[in-house]
C-alpha positions as a Markdown table, in Angstrom:
| # | Residue | x | y | z |
|---|---|---|---|---|
| 1 | Unk | -0.2 | 0.2 | 0.2 |
| 2 | Unk | 1.5 | 3.5 | -1.0 |
| 3 | Unk | 2.0 | 6.3 | 1.3 |
| 4 | Unk | -0.2 | 8.4 | -0.2 |
| 5 | Unk | -3.4 | 5.8 | -0.1 |
| 6 | Unk | -2.6 | 5.4 | 3.7 |
| 7 | Unk | -2.6 | 8.9 | 4.2 |
| 8 | Unk | -6.1 | 9.1 | 2.5 |
| 9 | Unk | -7.7 | 6.1 | 4.5 |
| 10 | Unk | -6.3 | 8.0 | 7.6 |
| 11 | Unk | -7.7 | 11.3 | 6.8 |
| 12 | Unk | -11.3 | 9.9 | 5.9 |
| 13 | Unk | -11.3 | 7.9 | 9.1 |
| 14 | Unk | -10.4 | 10.9 | 11.3 |
| 15 | Unk | -13.0 | 12.7 | 9.1 |
| 16 | Unk | -15.7 | 10.5 | 9.8 |
| 17 | Unk | -15.0 | 10.0 | 13.5 |
| 18 | Unk | -15.1 | 14.0 | 13.6 |
| 19 | Unk | -18.5 | 13.8 | 12.0 |
| 20 | Unk | -19.6 | 11.2 | 14.5 |
| 21 | Unk | -18.6 | 13.1 | 17.4 |
| 22 | Unk | -20.2 | 16.4 | 16.2 |
| 23 | Unk | -23.6 | 14.7 | 15.6 |
| 24 | Unk | -23.6 | 13.1 | 19.0 |
| 25 | Unk | -23.0 | 16.4 | 20.7 |
| 26 | Unk | -25.4 | 18.0 | 18.5 |
| 27 | Unk | -28.2 | 15.3 | 19.8 |
| 28 | Unk | -27.2 | 15.8 | 23.1 |
| 29 | Unk | -27.4 | 19.7 | 23.0 |
| 30 | Unk | -30.4 | 19.6 | 21.1 |
| 31 | Unk | -32.1 | 17.1 | 23.7 |
| 32 | Unk | -31.4 | 19.4 | 26.5 |
| 33 | Unk | -33.3 | 22.4 | 24.5 |
| 34 | Unk | -36.7 | 20.6 | 24.2 |
| 35 | Unk | -38.7 | 21.1 | 27.7 |
| 36 | Unk | -40.2 | 18.0 | 29.0 |
| 37 | Unk | -37.7 | 15.7 | 27.1 |
| 38 | Unk | -34.7 | 16.4 | 29.3 |
| 39 | Unk | -33.6 | 16.0 | 32.8 |
| 40 | Unk | -32.1 | 19.2 | 33.2 |
| 41 | Unk | -34.4 | 22.7 | 32.8 |
| 42 | Unk | -33.5 | 25.7 | 31.1 |
| 43 | Unk | -34.2 | 29.0 | 32.1 |
| 44 | Unk | -36.9 | 31.1 | 30.2 |
| 45 | Unk | -34.3 | 33.6 | 29.4 |
| 46 | Unk | -32.2 | 30.4 | 27.5 |
| 47 | Unk | -35.5 | 29.0 | 26.1 |
| 48 | Unk | -36.1 | 32.5 | 24.9 |
| 49 | Unk | -32.7 | 32.7 | 23.2 |
| 50 | Unk | -33.2 | 29.3 | 21.8 |
| 51 | Unk | -36.6 | 30.4 | 20.0 |
| 52 | Unk | -35.0 | 33.4 | 18.7 |
| 53 | Unk | -32.1 | 31.5 | 17.2 |
| 54 | Unk | -34.5 | 29.0 | 15.8 |
| 55 | Unk | -36.4 | 31.7 | 14.0 |
| 56 | Unk | -33.3 | 33.3 | 12.6 |
| 57 | Unk | -32.3 | 30.1 | 11.3 |
| 58 | Unk | -35.3 | 29.4 | 9.4 |
| 59 | Unk | -36.7 | 26.7 | 11.8 |
| 60 | Unk | -39.9 | 28.5 | 12.2 |
| 61 | Unk | -42.2 | 25.5 | 13.4 |
| 62 | Unk | -39.6 | 25.1 | 16.3 |
| 63 | Unk | -39.5 | 28.6 | 17.1 |
| 64 | Unk | -43.2 | 28.7 | 17.5 |
| 65 | Unk | -43.2 | 25.7 | 19.8 |
| 66 | Unk | -41.0 | 27.3 | 22.0 |
| 67 | Unk | -42.6 | 30.5 | 22.1 |
| 68 | Unk | -46.1 | 28.9 | 22.7 |
| 69 | Unk | -44.5 | 26.9 | 25.7 |
| 70 | Unk | -43.2 | 30.2 | 26.9 |
| 71 | Unk | -46.4 | 31.8 | 26.6 |
| 72 | Unk | -48.2 | 29.3 | 28.6 |
| 73 | Unk | -46.0 | 30.3 | 31.6 |
| 74 | Unk | -46.0 | 34.1 | 30.8 |
| 75 | Unk | -48.8 | 35.1 | 28.6 |
| 76 | Unk | -48.5 | 38.7 | 29.0 |
| 77 | Unk | -44.7 | 38.8 | 28.2 |
| 78 | Unk | -44.2 | 41.6 | 25.5 |
| 79 | Unk | -40.9 | 40.2 | 24.1 |
| 80 | Unk | -42.3 | 36.3 | 24.0 |
| 81 | Unk | -45.6 | 37.6 | 22.1 |
| 82 | Unk | -43.5 | 39.6 | 19.7 |
| 83 | Unk | -41.3 | 36.6 | 18.8 |
| 84 | Unk | -43.9 | 34.5 | 18.2 |
| 85 | Unk | -45.7 | 37.3 | 16.1 |
| 86 | Unk | -42.6 | 37.2 | 14.0 |
| 87 | Unk | -42.4 | 33.7 | 13.6 |
| 88 | Unk | -45.8 | 33.2 | 12.4 |
| 89 | Unk | -45.5 | 36.4 | 10.2 |
| 90 | Unk | -42.4 | 34.5 | 8.6 |
| 91 | Unk | -44.5 | 31.4 | 8.2 |
| 92 | Unk | -46.6 | 33.3 | 6.2 |
| 93 | Unk | -49.6 | 32.9 | 9.0 |
| 94 | Unk | -50.2 | 36.4 | 8.6 |
| 95 | Unk | -53.7 | 36.5 | 10.3 |
| 96 | Unk | -52.5 | 35.0 | 13.3 |
| 97 | Unk | -49.8 | 37.1 | 13.6 |
| 98 | Unk | -51.8 | 40.1 | 13.6 |
| 99 | Unk | -53.8 | 38.8 | 16.3 |
| 100 | Unk | -50.5 | 38.2 | 18.5 |
| 101 | Unk | -48.8 | 41.5 | 17.4 |
| 102 | Unk | -52.2 | 43.5 | 18.4 |
| 103 | Unk | -52.2 | 42.2 | 21.8 |
| 104 | Unk | -48.5 | 43.1 | 22.1 |
| 105 | Unk | -48.7 | 46.4 | 21.1 |
| 106 | Unk | -51.8 | 47.2 | 23.5 |
| 107 | Unk | -49.4 | 45.9 | 26.4 |
| 108 | Unk | -46.5 | 47.8 | 25.2 |
| 109 | Unk | -47.7 | 51.0 | 23.1 |
| 110 | Unk | -44.3 | 52.4 | 22.5 |
| 111 | Unk | -42.5 | 49.6 | 21.3 |
| 112 | Unk | -42.0 | 50.8 | 17.6 |
| 113 | Unk | -41.0 | 47.7 | 16.3 |
| 114 | Unk | -44.1 | 45.7 | 16.8 |
| 115 | Unk | -45.9 | 48.8 | 15.3 |
| 116 | Unk | -44.0 | 48.4 | 12.1 |
| 117 | Unk | -44.4 | 44.7 | 11.7 |
| 118 | Unk | -48.1 | 44.7 | 12.4 |
| 119 | Unk | -48.5 | 47.2 | 10.0 |
| 120 | Unk | -46.5 | 45.1 | 7.2 |
| 121 | Unk | -48.9 | 42.4 | 8.5 |
| 122 | Unk | -52.1 | 44.2 | 7.7 |
| 123 | Unk | -51.0 | 45.6 | 4.2 |
| 124 | Unk | -50.3 | 42.0 | 3.2 |
| 125 | Unk | -53.8 | 40.6 | 4.5 |
| 126 | Unk | -55.4 | 43.4 | 2.6 |
| 127 | Unk | -53.5 | 42.8 | -0.5 |
| 128 | Unk | -54.6 | 45.5 | -3.3 |
| 129 | Unk | -57.8 | 46.2 | -1.4 |
| 130 | Unk | -58.3 | 49.3 | 0.4 |
| 131 | Unk | -58.8 | 48.9 | 4.0 |
| 132 | Unk | -60.4 | 51.1 | 6.7 |
| 133 | Unk | -58.5 | 49.2 | 9.5 |
| 134 | Unk | -55.1 | 50.0 | 7.6 |
| 135 | Unk | -56.1 | 53.5 | 7.6 |
| 136 | Unk | -57.1 | 53.8 | 11.3 |
| 137 | Unk | -54.0 | 52.2 | 12.3 |
| 138 | Unk | -52.1 | 54.6 | 10.2 |
| 139 | Unk | -53.7 | 57.5 | 12.1 |
| 140 | Unk | -52.8 | 55.9 | 15.5 |
| 141 | Unk | -49.1 | 55.2 | 14.2 |
| 142 | Unk | -49.1 | 59.2 | 13.1 |
| 143 | Unk | -50.2 | 60.0 | 16.8 |
| 144 | Unk | -47.7 | 58.1 | 18.5 |
| 145 | Unk | -44.7 | 58.2 | 16.3 |
| 146 | Unk | -45.2 | 61.7 | 14.3 |
| 147 | Unk | -41.7 | 61.8 | 13.3 |
| 148 | Unk | -41.3 | 58.3 | 11.6 |
| 149 | Unk | -42.1 | 57.5 | 7.8 |
| 150 | Unk | -42.5 | 53.6 | 7.9 |
| 151 | Unk | -46.3 | 54.1 | 8.2 |
| 152 | Unk | -46.2 | 55.8 | 4.2 |
| 153 | Unk | -44.8 | 52.5 | 3.1 |
| 154 | Unk | -47.2 | 50.2 | 0.6 |
| 155 | Unk | -47.6 | 46.7 | 0.6 |
| 156 | Unk | -45.4 | 46.4 | -2.5 |
| 157 | Unk | -42.7 | 47.9 | -0.4 |
| 158 | Unk | -43.5 | 45.6 | 2.6 |
| 159 | Unk | -43.8 | 42.1 | 0.8 |
| 160 | Unk | -40.7 | 42.3 | -1.3 |
| 161 | Unk | -41.4 | 39.6 | -4.0 |
| 162 | Unk | -38.4 | 39.7 | -5.6 |
| 163 | Unk | -34.8 | 38.4 | -4.4 |
| 164 | Unk | -31.4 | 39.1 | -6.3 |
| 165 | Unk | -27.7 | 38.4 | -5.7 |
| 166 | Unk | -24.6 | 39.6 | -8.0 |
| 167 | Unk | -21.5 | 37.7 | -7.3 |
| 168 | Unk | -18.0 | 37.3 | -8.4 |
| 169 | Unk | -15.1 | 35.3 | -7.3 |
| 170 | Unk | -11.4 | 34.4 | -8.6 |
| 171 | Unk | -9.5 | 31.2 | -8.2 |
| 172 | Unk | -6.0 | 31.0 | -8.2 |
| 173 | Unk | -4.1 | 27.7 | -9.4 |
| 174 | Unk | -0.7 | 26.6 | -8.3 |
| 175 | Unk | 0.5 | 25.0 | -11.3 |
| 176 | Unk | 1.0 | 28.2 | -12.9 |
| 177 | Unk | -2.2 | 27.9 | -15.2 |
| 178 | Unk | -4.1 | 31.2 | -15.7 |
| 179 | Unk | -6.5 | 32.2 | -12.8 |
| 180 | Unk | -10.1 | 31.2 | -13.1 |
| 181 | Unk | -12.8 | 33.9 | -13.1 |
| 182 | Unk | -16.7 | 33.9 | -12.8 |
| 183 | Unk | -19.5 | 36.5 | -12.5 |
| 184 | Unk | -22.9 | 35.6 | -11.8 |
| 185 | Unk | -26.5 | 37.3 | -11.4 |
| 186 | Unk | -29.3 | 35.6 | -10.1 |
| 187 | Unk | -33.0 | 36.9 | -9.5 |
| 188 | Unk | -36.2 | 35.5 | -8.0 |
| 189 | Unk | -39.7 | 35.9 | -7.6 |
| 190 | Unk | -42.3 | 34.5 | -5.1 |
| 191 | Unk | -45.4 | 33.5 | -7.2 |
| 192 | Unk | -47.3 | 32.8 | -4.0 |
| 193 | Unk | -46.3 | 32.4 | -0.4 |
| 194 | Unk | -45.2 | 28.7 | -1.3 |
| 195 | Unk | -44.0 | 29.1 | -4.6 |
| 196 | Unk | -40.8 | 30.7 | -6.1 |
| 197 | Unk | -39.1 | 30.9 | -9.3 |
| 198 | Unk | -35.7 | 31.7 | -10.3 |
| 199 | Unk | -33.6 | 32.9 | -13.5 |
| 200 | Unk | -29.6 | 33.2 | -13.5 |
| 201 | Unk | -27.0 | 33.9 | -15.8 |
| 202 | Unk | -23.2 | 33.6 | -15.5 |
| 203 | Unk | -19.7 | 33.7 | -16.8 |
| 204 | Unk | -16.7 | 31.6 | -16.4 |
| 205 | Unk | -13.0 | 32.0 | -17.7 |
| 206 | Unk | -10.9 | 28.6 | -17.1 |
| 207 | Unk | -8.2 | 27.2 | -18.8 |
| 208 | Unk | -7.8 | 30.2 | -21.0 |
| 209 | Unk | -11.1 | 29.8 | -22.5 |
| 210 | Unk | -14.5 | 31.4 | -21.4 |
| 211 | Unk | -18.1 | 30.0 | -21.4 |
| 212 | Unk | -21.6 | 31.4 | -20.6 |
| 213 | Unk | -24.3 | 29.7 | -18.7 |
| 214 | Unk | -28.0 | 30.4 | -18.1 |
| 215 | Unk | -30.7 | 28.9 | -15.8 |
| 216 | Unk | -33.9 | 28.7 | -14.3 |
| 217 | Unk | -35.2 | 27.1 | -11.5 |
| 218 | Unk | -38.3 | 26.6 | -9.1 |
| 219 | Unk | -39.4 | 25.6 | -5.5 |
| 220 | Unk | -42.4 | 24.7 | -3.9 |
| 221 | Unk | -43.5 | 24.2 | -0.6 |
| 222 | Unk | -45.9 | 21.1 | -0.1 |
| 223 | Unk | -48.0 | 21.0 | 3.2 |
| 224 | Unk | -45.9 | 22.3 | 6.4 |
| 225 | Unk | -43.0 | 20.2 | 6.1 |
| 226 | Unk | -41.9 | 19.2 | 2.4 |
| 227 | Unk | -40.2 | 21.4 | -0.1 |
| 228 | Unk | -39.5 | 20.4 | -3.8 |
| 229 | Unk | -36.9 | 22.1 | -5.8 |
| 230 | Unk | -35.8 | 22.0 | -9.6 |
| 231 | Unk | -33.5 | 23.6 | -11.9 |
| 232 | Unk | -32.3 | 23.4 | -15.5 |
| 233 | Unk | -29.5 | 25.0 | -17.1 |
| 234 | Unk | -27.8 | 25.6 | -20.4 |
| 235 | Unk | -24.2 | 26.6 | -22.4 |
| 236 | Unk | -24.2 | 27.1 | -25.7 |
| 237 | Unk | -20.8 | 25.5 | -27.6 |
| 238 | Unk | -19.4 | 25.4 | -23.9 |
| 239 | Unk | -15.3 | 24.5 | -23.9 |
| 240 | Unk | -15.5 | 23.1 | -20.3 |
| 241 | Unk | -19.1 | 23.6 | -18.8 |
| 242 | Unk | -22.1 | 20.8 | -19.1 |
| 243 | Unk | -24.1 | 21.7 | -22.1 |
| 244 | Unk | -27.0 | 21.2 | -20.1 |
| 245 | Unk | -27.5 | 20.3 | -16.0 |
| 246 | Unk | -30.6 | 19.3 | -14.7 |
| 247 | Unk | -31.0 | 19.6 | -10.8 |
| 248 | Unk | -34.0 | 17.6 | -8.7 |
| 249 | Unk | -34.2 | 18.1 | -4.9 |
| 250 | Unk | -36.6 | 16.9 | -2.2 |
| 251 | Unk | -36.4 | 18.0 | 1.4 |
| 252 | Unk | -38.7 | 17.6 | 4.7 |
| 253 | Unk | -38.5 | 19.1 | 7.9 |
| 254 | Unk | -38.9 | 17.1 | 11.2 |
| 255 | Unk | -39.0 | 17.8 | 14.9 |
| 256 | Unk | -36.0 | 19.0 | 17.2 |
| 257 | Unk | -34.6 | 20.9 | 14.2 |
| 258 | Unk | -33.7 | 18.1 | 12.2 |
| 259 | Unk | -34.0 | 18.5 | 8.0 |
| 260 | Unk | -33.4 | 15.7 | 5.5 |
| 261 | Unk | -32.9 | 16.3 | 1.7 |
| 262 | Unk | -32.1 | 14.4 | -1.1 |
| 263 | Unk | -31.0 | 15.3 | -4.3 |
| 264 | Unk | -30.2 | 14.2 | -8.2 |
| 265 | Unk | -28.2 | 16.1 | -10.6 |
| 266 | Unk | -27.2 | 15.5 | -14.3 |
| 267 | Unk | -24.4 | 17.0 | -16.4 |
| 268 | Unk | -24.4 | 16.5 | -20.1 |
| 269 | Unk | -21.0 | 17.0 | -21.8 |
| 270 | Unk | -20.2 | 16.6 | -25.4 |
| 271 | Unk | -18.5 | 13.1 | -25.2 |
| 272 | Unk | -20.5 | 11.8 | -21.8 |
| 273 | Unk | -22.3 | 12.6 | -18.8 |
| 274 | Unk | -22.2 | 12.6 | -15.1 |
| 275 | Unk | -25.0 | 11.5 | -12.7 |
| 276 | Unk | -25.0 | 12.3 | -9.2 |
| 277 | Unk | -27.0 | 11.5 | -6.0 |
| 278 | Unk | -26.8 | 13.3 | -2.7 |
| 279 | Unk | -28.1 | 12.8 | 0.8 |
| 280 | Unk | -28.1 | 15.6 | 3.7 |
| 281 | Unk | -28.7 | 15.5 | 7.3 |
| 282 | Unk | -29.1 | 18.7 | 9.1 |
| 283 | Unk | -29.6 | 19.9 | 12.6 |
| 284 | Unk | -30.1 | 23.2 | 14.1 |
| 285 | Unk | -29.2 | 23.7 | 17.8 |
| 286 | Unk | -29.8 | 27.1 | 18.9 |
| 287 | Unk | -27.9 | 29.8 | 16.7 |
| 288 | Unk | -25.9 | 26.9 | 15.2 |
| 289 | Unk | -26.5 | 24.6 | 12.2 |
| 290 | Unk | -24.8 | 21.5 | 11.8 |
| 291 | Unk | -25.0 | 19.3 | 8.2 |
| 292 | Unk | -23.3 | 16.3 | 6.9 |
| 293 | Unk | -23.9 | 15.3 | 3.0 |
| 294 | Unk | -22.8 | 12.2 | 1.2 |
| 295 | Unk | -22.6 | 12.6 | -2.7 |
| 296 | Unk | -22.0 | 10.0 | -5.2 |
| 297 | Unk | -21.1 | 10.6 | -8.8 |
| 298 | Unk | -21.1 | 8.2 | -11.8 |
| 299 | Unk | -19.1 | 8.4 | -14.9 |
| 300 | Unk | -19.5 | 5.3 | -17.2 |
| 301 | Unk | -18.5 | 2.5 | -14.8 |
| 302 | Unk | -16.6 | 4.6 | -12.3 |
| 303 | Unk | -18.1 | 6.1 | -9.0 |
| 304 | Unk | -17.0 | 8.6 | -6.8 |
| 305 | Unk | -17.9 | 9.4 | -3.3 |
| 306 | Unk | -17.3 | 12.6 | -1.5 |
| 307 | Unk | -18.2 | 13.5 | 2.3 |
| 308 | Unk | -18.8 | 17.4 | 3.4 |
| 309 | Unk | -19.4 | 18.4 | 6.9 |
| 310 | Unk | -21.1 | 22.1 | 7.4 |
| 311 | Unk | -21.2 | 24.1 | 10.6 |
| 312 | Unk | -23.0 | 27.7 | 10.6 |
| 313 | Unk | -23.5 | 30.3 | 13.3 |
| 314 | Unk | -26.4 | 32.9 | 13.4 |
| 315 | Unk | -26.0 | 36.0 | 15.3 |
| 316 | Unk | -28.8 | 38.1 | 16.8 |
| 317 | Unk | -27.5 | 40.9 | 14.9 |
| 318 | Unk | -28.2 | 38.8 | 11.5 |
| 319 | Unk | -24.4 | 38.0 | 10.7 |
| 320 | Unk | -23.9 | 34.3 | 9.6 |
| 321 | Unk | -20.5 | 32.7 | 9.4 |
| 322 | Unk | -19.7 | 29.3 | 8.4 |
| 323 | Unk | -17.3 | 26.4 | 7.6 |
| 324 | Unk | -17.4 | 23.5 | 5.2 |
| 325 | Unk | -15.1 | 20.6 | 5.0 |
| 326 | Unk | -14.8 | 18.0 | 2.3 |
| 327 | Unk | -12.7 | 14.8 | 1.4 |
| 328 | Unk | -13.4 | 11.9 | -1.2 |
| 329 | Unk | -13.6 | 11.9 | -4.6 |
| 330 | Unk | -15.4 | 13.7 | -7.5 |
| 331 | Unk | -15.7 | 13.7 | -11.3 |
| 332 | Unk | -14.8 | 17.0 | -12.6 |
| 333 | Unk | -13.3 | 18.8 | -15.7 |
| 334 | Unk | -9.7 | 19.1 | -15.0 |
| 335 | Unk | -8.8 | 20.8 | -18.6 |
| 336 | Unk | -10.6 | 21.2 | -22.0 |
| 337 | Unk | -12.2 | 18.0 | -22.7 |
| 338 | Unk | -10.6 | 16.2 | -19.4 |
| 339 | Unk | -13.3 | 14.8 | -17.4 |
| 340 | Unk | -12.1 | 12.3 | -14.7 |
| 341 | Unk | -12.6 | 11.1 | -11.4 |
| 342 | Unk | -9.9 | 12.6 | -8.9 |
| 343 | Unk | -9.2 | 12.8 | -5.1 |
| 344 | Unk | -10.3 | 15.9 | -3.5 |
| 345 | Unk | -10.0 | 17.8 | -0.3 |
| 346 | Unk | -11.4 | 21.2 | 0.5 |
| 347 | Unk | -12.2 | 23.9 | 3.1 |
| 348 | Unk | -14.1 | 27.1 | 2.8 |
| 349 | Unk | -15.0 | 29.9 | 5.0 |
| 350 | Unk | -18.3 | 32.0 | 4.2 |
| 351 | Unk | -19.8 | 34.9 | 5.8 |
| 352 | Unk | -22.9 | 37.3 | 5.4 |
| 353 | Unk | -23.5 | 40.4 | 6.6 |
| 354 | Unk | -26.7 | 42.7 | 6.6 |
| 355 | Unk | -25.9 | 46.4 | 5.5 |
| 356 | Unk | -29.5 | 47.3 | 6.3 |
| 357 | Unk | -32.8 | 46.2 | 5.7 |
| 358 | Unk | -32.6 | 45.9 | 2.0 |
| 359 | Unk | -29.1 | 44.8 | 1.4 |
| 360 | Unk | -26.5 | 42.2 | 2.6 |
| 361 | Unk | -22.9 | 41.6 | 1.8 |
| 362 | Unk | -21.3 | 38.1 | 1.3 |
| 363 | Unk | -18.1 | 36.4 | 1.2 |
| 364 | Unk | -16.0 | 33.5 | 0.8 |
| 365 | Unk | -12.5 | 32.1 | 1.3 |
| 366 | Unk | -11.6 | 28.5 | 0.2 |
| 367 | Unk | -8.9 | 25.9 | -0.8 |
| 368 | Unk | -9.4 | 23.0 | -3.0 |
| 369 | Unk | -6.9 | 20.1 | -3.9 |
| 370 | Unk | -7.9 | 18.7 | -7.2 |
| 371 | Unk | -6.0 | 15.4 | -6.8 |
| 372 | Unk | -2.1 | 15.7 | -8.5 |
| 373 | Unk | -3.3 | 18.3 | -10.9 |
| 374 | Unk | -3.7 | 21.7 | -9.0 |
| 375 | Unk | -4.6 | 23.4 | -5.6 |
| 376 | Unk | -7.2 | 26.2 | -6.0 |
| 377 | Unk | -7.4 | 29.0 | -3.6 |
| 378 | Unk | -10.4 | 31.2 | -4.0 |
| 379 | Unk | -12.1 | 34.5 | -3.1 |
| 380 | Unk | -15.5 | 35.7 | -3.7 |
| 381 | Unk | -17.9 | 38.4 | -2.8 |
| 382 | Unk | -21.6 | 38.7 | -3.3 |
| 383 | Unk | -24.2 | 41.7 | -2.7 |
| 384 | Unk | -27.9 | 40.9 | -2.4 |
| 385 | Unk | -31.3 | 42.2 | -1.7 |
| 386 | Unk | -35.0 | 42.1 | -2.2 |
| 387 | Unk | -38.0 | 44.5 | -3.7 |
């Protein structure tokens, strides 16, 4: 057995143990945060922080359950009511959120953030119809906050049906080859509260060549727990990108912060095709998210397996920080017309910072070893927003 092979097996073994240890810690930590399911008890402040973190991480069902438990003990706590109203609003349960926010506003009439969210909810509930209740609410807001201007916003501003992102990146190779570059633009539109469609365009430079790709996608929430996603991309006369790419995915949300995902992808090149299958397990614990993924790519009779571990932190301010570690094998273009299975090891650091209510700034730093061919060190930035 070669030293290189032994090192790879040792790395894979250590990585696998690392995954098991982290998920064991996550399970223990998560269990301690579920009231009634643990021998230890958390203070109400700890439960409140856990509910806030769950909502910020997108685990809205779990956040609602935690807020409901808190309100059973303290039904007139304004912070609990406001948090519960936010979770309902973000879950598109606008009518119930209005009821909760109204109670919170009457208990704390000078809490302006409650007024703002209730006003947004009232506008969304009314839709395109005029509403006497909105006019009355606006008059009360003018009297309470005469110097504010948020009550001049319409539903068009509040609902923000569109999301967009512009990103750019550069990758430096250690084999004296030209740097890789890419520029992408993405825009998505909410058709309904449960359906989203997207369009994307990107230009890529690799191996001294340039390709352009256009794509479209959609996602649909089915019931309370299931989401179906799909996408299609095409490149005209590509030098290294696939001529077409198809993606399909299915995810399900479970109790206690667990999410399961399955995905399939097909890439069609001029001379061959690659099919990939992936399984992902995610766990949200307070302000943290842990995820493990296993992807299997198939090229002719060859199979490549790659393992990835992701950890994310969500700050109260809205800032996000993430790290991704991956090891295994993948099928990738390593040069014009060279589609091969190679060993890979990679690490990426990501972050996102909200500039204001409308814009966010993102960044990425990564390093990626592609077998014995090269190592790529990348930097990327993005700006995103909604309207």
